[in-house]
C-alpha positions in Angstrom: -124.5 -72.9 27.4 -121.8 -74.8 29.1 -120.0 -77.8 27.6 -120.8 -81.2 29.0 -118.3 -83.9 28.7 -119.3 -87.6 29.2 -117.0 -90.5 28.9 -118.4 -94.0 28.2 -116.6 -97.3 27.7 -117.5 -98.9 24.4 -118.8 -102.4 24.5 -116.5 -105.1 23.2 -117.2 -106.2 19.6 -116.3 -109.8 18.8 -116.9 -111.2 15.4 -116.8 -115.0 15.1 -116.5 -115.8 11.4 -117.6 -119.3 12.0 -121.0 -118.2 13.4 -121.7 -115.0 11.4 -121.6 -114.9 7.7 -120.1 -111.6 6.7 -122.4 -109.7 4.4 -124.0 -106.3 4.2 -127.1 -107.3 6.2 -125.0 -108.7 9.1 -122.6 -105.8 9.1 -125.6 -103.4 9.3 -127.1 -105.4 12.2 -123.8 -105.4 14.1 -123.4 -101.6 13.7 -127.0 -101.0 14.7 -126.7 -103.1 17.8 -123.4 -101.4 18.7 -124.9 -97.9 18.3 -127.9 -98.9 20.3 -125.8 -100.0 23.2 -123.7 -96.8 23.0 -127.0 -94.8 23.0 -128.3 -96.6 26.0 -125.2 -96.0 28.0 -125.0 -92.3 27.0 -128.7 -91.7 27.7 -128.4 -93.3 31.2 -125.3 -91.3 32.0 -126.8 -88.0 30.8 -130.0 -88.5 32.7 -128.0 -89.3 35.9 -126.0 -86.0 35.4 -129.2 -84.0 34.9 -130.8 -85.6 38.0 -127.8 -84.9 40.1 -127.7 -81.3 39.0 -131.4 -80.8 39.6 -131.0 -82.2 43.1 -128.1 -79.9 44.0 -128.8 -76.7 42.0 -132.6 -76.3 42.1 -134.3 -73.8 44.3 -135.4 -75.4 47.6 -139.1 -76.4 47.4 -139.4 -76.0 43.6 -139.1 -79.7 42.9 -140.4 -82.8 44.8 -137.8 -85.6 45.5 -139.2 -88.9 44.2 -136.2 -90.9 45.6 -133.6 -93.0 43.9 -135.7 -96.1 43.3 -135.7 -97.8 40.0 -137.9 -96.3 37.2 -138.6 -97.3 33.7 -138.9 -95.0 30.7 -140.1 -95.7 27.1 -137.6 -94.2 24.7 -136.5 -94.6 21.0 -133.3 -96.2 22.3 -134.5 -99.7 23.4 
């Protein structure tokens, strides 16, 4: 199996101490939101890579091209 390298830019994390009271609950929520955003970006990028590879490397006639229009998927990464 070949290695796959994906680079994503992490979202900015700004903490405003006046608006957010720093406690364990809020820190957990911040980390959860950050990892969710990272997961969304990573999943989107990986699906695009897989789609591009299928388009270029699959045997002609084995797959049907549905086009590049917007689609929605239900995942565990909201």
